[in-house]
mmCIF file of the C-alpha atoms, coordinates in Angstrom:
data_MODEL
# 
_entry.id   MODEL 
# 
loop_
_atom_site.group_PDB 
_atom_site.id 
_atom_site.type_symbol 
_atom_site.label_atom_id 
_atom_site.label_alt_id 
_atom_site.label_comp_id 
_atom_site.label_asym_id 
_atom_site.label_entity_id 
_atom_site.label_seq_id 
_atom_site.pdbx_PDB_ins_code 
_atom_site.Cartn_x 
_atom_site.Cartn_y 
_atom_site.Cartn_z 
_atom_site.occupancy 
_atom_site.B_iso_or_equiv 
_atom_site.pdbx_formal_charge 
_atom_site.auth_seq_id 
_atom_site.auth_comp_id 
_atom_site.auth_asym_id 
_atom_site.auth_atom_id 
_atom_site.pdbx_PDB_model_num 
ATOM 1  C CA . MET A 1 1  ? 170.654 -103.239 201.695 1.00 0.00 ? 1  MET A CA 1 
ATOM 2  C CA . ASP A 1 2  ? 168.306 -101.210 203.875 1.00 0.00 ? 2  ASP A CA 1 
ATOM 3  C CA . ILE A 1 3  ? 167.330 -102.235 207.403 1.00 0.00 ? 3  ILE A CA 1 
ATOM 4  C CA . SER A 1 4  ? 165.037 -101.182 210.245 1.00 0.00 ? 4  SER A CA 1 
ATOM 5  C CA . VAL A 1 5  ? 166.059 -101.374 213.712 1.00 0.00 ? 5  VAL A CA 1 
ATOM 6  C CA . GLU A 1 6  ? 163.865 -101.266 216.880 1.00 0.00 ? 6  GLU A CA 1 
ATOM 7  C CA . LEU A 1 7  ? 165.872 -100.534 220.066 1.00 0.00 ? 7  LEU A CA 1 
ATOM 8  C CA . THR A 1 8  ? 164.693 -100.611 223.655 1.00 0.00 ? 8  THR A CA 1 
ATOM 9  C CA . PHE A 1 9  ? 167.532 -99.340  225.914 1.00 0.00 ? 9  PHE A CA 1 
ATOM 10 C CA . SER A 1 10 ? 167.190 -100.033 229.650 1.00 0.00 ? 10 SER A CA 1 
ATOM 11 C CA . PRO A 1 11 ? 169.853 -98.932  232.031 1.00 0.00 ? 11 PRO A CA 1 
ATOM 12 C CA . LEU A 1 12 ? 169.248 -100.822 235.298 1.00 0.00 ? 12 LEU A CA 1 
ATOM 13 C CA . GLN A 1 13 ? 170.148 -98.119  237.761 1.00 0.00 ? 13 GLN A CA 1 
ATOM 14 C CA . ASP A 1 14 ? 168.560 -95.026  239.384 1.00 0.00 ? 14 ASP A CA 1 
ATOM 15 C CA . ASP A 1 15 ? 169.792 -92.389  236.943 1.00 0.00 ? 15 ASP A CA 1 
ATOM 16 C CA . PHE A 1 16 ? 168.362 -94.323  233.916 1.00 0.00 ? 16 PHE A CA 1 
ATOM 17 C CA . GLU A 1 17 ? 166.748 -91.297  232.267 1.00 0.00 ? 17 GLU A CA 1 
ATOM 18 C CA . GLU A 1 18 ? 170.011 -89.498  231.565 1.00 0.00 ? 18 GLU A CA 1 
ATOM 19 C CA . HIS A 1 19 ? 171.527 -92.493  230.038 1.00 0.00 ? 19 HIS A CA 1 
ATOM 20 C CA . ILE A 1 20 ? 168.496 -93.103  227.618 1.00 0.00 ? 20 ILE A CA 1 
ATOM 21 C CA . ILE A 1 21 ? 168.407 -89.336  226.682 1.00 0.00 ? 21 ILE A CA 1 
ATOM 22 C CA . ASN A 1 22 ? 172.104 -89.319  225.924 1.00 0.00 ? 22 ASN A CA 1 
ATOM 23 C CA . PHE A 1 23 ? 171.749 -92.481  223.864 1.00 0.00 ? 23 PHE A CA 1 
ATOM 24 C CA . ILE A 1 24 ? 168.867 -91.122  221.720 1.00 0.00 ? 24 ILE A CA 1 
ATOM 25 C CA . LYS A 1 25 ? 170.744 -87.737  221.280 1.00 0.00 ? 25 LYS A CA 1 
ATOM 26 C CA . LYS A 1 26 ? 173.606 -89.565  219.853 1.00 0.00 ? 26 LYS A CA 1 
ATOM 27 C CA . LEU A 1 27 ? 171.462 -91.496  217.448 1.00 0.00 ? 27 LEU A CA 1 
ATOM 28 C CA . ARG A 1 28 ? 169.832 -88.184  216.403 1.00 0.00 ? 28 ARG A CA 1 
ATOM 29 C CA . ALA A 1 29 ? 173.273 -86.692  215.514 1.00 0.00 ? 29 ALA A CA 1 
ATOM 30 C CA . SER A 1 30 ? 173.794 -89.392  212.942 1.00 0.00 ? 30 SER A CA 1 
ATOM 31 C CA . ASP A 1 31 ? 172.875 -89.180  209.334 1.00 0.00 ? 31 ASP A CA 1 
ATOM 32 C CA . LEU A 1 32 ? 170.231 -91.957  210.040 1.00 0.00 ? 32 LEU A CA 1 
ATOM 33 C CA . MET A 1 33 ? 166.547 -91.647  210.141 1.00 0.00 ? 33 MET A CA 1 
ATOM 34 C CA . VAL A 1 34 ? 165.495 -91.974  213.778 1.00 0.00 ? 34 VAL A CA 1 
ATOM 35 C CA . LEU A 1 35 ? 161.915 -92.355  214.979 1.00 0.00 ? 35 LEU A CA 1 
ATOM 36 C CA . GLU A 1 36 ? 160.989 -92.404  218.714 1.00 0.00 ? 36 GLU A CA 1 
ATOM 37 C CA . ASN A 1 37 ? 157.968 -93.356  220.667 1.00 0.00 ? 37 ASN A CA 1 
ATOM 38 C CA . PRO A 1 38 ? 157.387 -93.815  224.410 1.00 0.00 ? 38 PRO A CA 1 
ATOM 39 C CA . LEU A 1 39 ? 158.404 -97.659  224.276 1.00 0.00 ? 39 LEU A CA 1 
ATOM 40 C CA . SER A 1 40 ? 161.271 -97.690  221.719 1.00 0.00 ? 40 SER A CA 1 
ATOM 41 C CA . THR A 1 41 ? 163.453 -95.952  219.264 1.00 0.00 ? 41 THR A CA 1 
ATOM 42 C CA . GLN A 1 42 ? 163.540 -97.069  215.461 1.00 0.00 ? 42 GLN A CA 1 
ATOM 43 C CA . VAL A 1 43 ? 166.409 -96.449  213.261 1.00 0.00 ? 43 VAL A CA 1 
ATOM 44 C CA . PHE A 1 44 ? 166.376 -96.909  209.475 1.00 0.00 ? 44 PHE A CA 1 
ATOM 45 C CA . GLY A 1 45 ? 169.110 -96.880  206.781 1.00 0.00 ? 45 GLY A CA 1 
ATOM 46 C CA . ASP A 1 46 ? 171.832 -98.834  205.011 1.00 0.00 ? 46 ASP A CA 1 
ATOM 47 C CA . TYR A 1 47 ? 172.897 -102.001 206.901 1.00 0.00 ? 47 TYR A CA 1 
ATOM 48 C CA . ASP A 1 48 ? 176.572 -100.846 207.095 1.00 0.00 ? 48 ASP A CA 1 
ATOM 49 C CA . LEU A 1 49 ? 175.846 -97.337  208.206 1.00 0.00 ? 49 LEU A CA 1 
ATOM 50 C CA . VAL A 1 50 ? 173.193 -98.410  210.795 1.00 0.00 ? 50 VAL A CA 1 
ATOM 51 C CA . MET A 1 51 ? 175.413 -101.016 212.326 1.00 0.00 ? 51 MET A CA 1 
ATOM 52 C CA . GLY A 1 52 ? 178.442 -98.921  212.356 1.00 0.00 ? 52 GLY A CA 1 
ATOM 53 C CA . VAL A 1 53 ? 176.628 -96.206  214.203 1.00 0.00 ? 53 VAL A CA 1 
ATOM 54 C CA . LEU A 1 54 ? 174.872 -98.640  216.602 1.00 0.00 ? 54 LEU A CA 1 
ATOM 55 C CA . LYS A 1 55 ? 178.224 -100.502 217.300 1.00 0.00 ? 55 LYS A CA 1 
ATOM 56 C CA . SER A 1 56 ? 180.043 -97.362  218.554 1.00 0.00 ? 56 SER A CA 1 
ATOM 57 C CA . ASP A 1 57 ? 176.857 -95.742  220.182 1.00 0.00 ? 57 ASP A CA 1 
ATOM 58 C CA . ILE A 1 58 ? 175.962 -98.853  222.053 1.00 0.00 ? 58 ILE A CA 1 
ATOM 59 C CA . LYS A 1 59 ? 179.467 -99.468  223.272 1.00 0.00 ? 59 LYS A CA 1 
ATOM 60 C CA . GLU A 1 60 ? 179.708 -95.959  224.475 1.00 0.00 ? 60 GLU A CA 1 
ATOM 61 C CA . ALA A 1 61 ? 176.380 -96.209  226.285 1.00 0.00 ? 61 ALA A CA 1 
ATOM 62 C CA . PHE A 1 62 ? 177.421 -99.400  228.024 1.00 0.00 ? 62 PHE A CA 1 
ATOM 63 C CA . GLU A 1 63 ? 180.626 -98.051  229.147 1.00 0.00 ? 63 GLU A CA 1 
ATOM 64 C CA . LEU A 1 64 ? 178.921 -94.994  230.879 1.00 0.00 ? 64 LEU A CA 1 
ATOM 65 C CA . MET A 1 65 ? 176.633 -97.120  232.927 1.00 0.00 ? 65 MET A CA 1 
ATOM 66 C CA . ASP A 1 66 ? 176.949 -99.789  235.649 1.00 0.00 ? 66 ASP A CA 1 
ATOM 67 C CA . LYS A 1 67 ? 174.344 -102.145 234.524 1.00 0.00 ? 67 LYS A CA 1 
ATOM 68 C CA . GLY A 1 68 ? 171.871 -102.335 231.662 1.00 0.00 ? 68 GLY A CA 1 
ATOM 69 C CA . LEU A 1 69 ? 170.293 -104.156 228.664 1.00 0.00 ? 69 LEU A CA 1 
ATOM 70 C CA . LEU A 1 70 ? 169.283 -103.364 225.162 1.00 0.00 ? 70 LEU A CA 1 
ATOM 71 C CA . TYR A 1 71 ? 166.628 -105.150 223.212 1.00 0.00 ? 71 TYR A CA 1 
ATOM 72 C CA . MET A 1 72 ? 167.107 -104.992 219.370 1.00 0.00 ? 72 MET A CA 1 
ATOM 73 C CA . LYS A 1 73 ? 164.999 -106.246 216.458 1.00 0.00 ? 73 LYS A CA 1 
ATOM 74 C CA . ILE A 1 74 ? 166.352 -106.035 212.920 1.00 0.00 ? 74 ILE A CA 1 
ATOM 75 C CA . VAL A 1 75 ? 164.161 -106.171 209.798 1.00 0.00 ? 75 VAL A CA 1 
ATOM 76 C CA . LYS A 1 76 ? 165.774 -106.562 206.350 1.00 0.00 ? 76 LYS A CA 1 
ATOM 77 C CA . SER A 1 77 ? 163.961 -103.663 204.683 1.00 0.00 ? 77 SER A CA 1 
ATOM 78 C CA . ASP A 1 78 ? 163.237 -99.966  205.330 1.00 0.00 ? 78 ASP A CA 1 
ATOM 79 C CA . ARG A 1 79 ? 159.898 -99.913  207.200 1.00 0.00 ? 79 ARG A CA 1 
ATOM 80 C CA . SER A 1 80 ? 159.980 -95.999  207.920 1.00 0.00 ? 80 SER A CA 1 
ATOM 81 C CA . ASP A 1 81 ? 156.911 -95.393  205.723 1.00 0.00 ? 81 ASP A CA 1 
ATOM 82 C CA . TYR A 1 82 ? 154.814 -98.258  207.137 1.00 0.00 ? 82 TYR A CA 1 
ATOM 83 C CA . GLU A 1 83 ? 151.234 -97.347  207.661 1.00 0.00 ? 83 GLU A CA 1 
ATOM 84 C CA . PRO A 1 84 ? 148.705 -99.844  208.932 1.00 0.00 ? 84 PRO A CA 1 
ATOM 85 C CA . PHE A 1 85 ? 146.250 -100.927 206.159 1.00 0.00 ? 85 PHE A CA 1 
ATOM 86 C CA . PHE A 1 86 ? 143.410 -102.288 208.451 1.00 0.00 ? 86 PHE A CA 1 
# 
């Protein structure tokens, strides 16, 4: 089963940029399709693969910072090829 996940990672500390960059680099190093924009990062792929990568990468990111939050939306389908039709 394919999924699409939108992530907004927000470390709540002064050196937030470093943590965001490291988190995105870890996602890029996976075998998953990763798309980025100024507001969020999207990850696409098989449910088990995506969730396995996210489980370990989110845990590592949280361990490396003092305070932070992560917003996550999951859609049951691969929306990586979505183009507006209007």
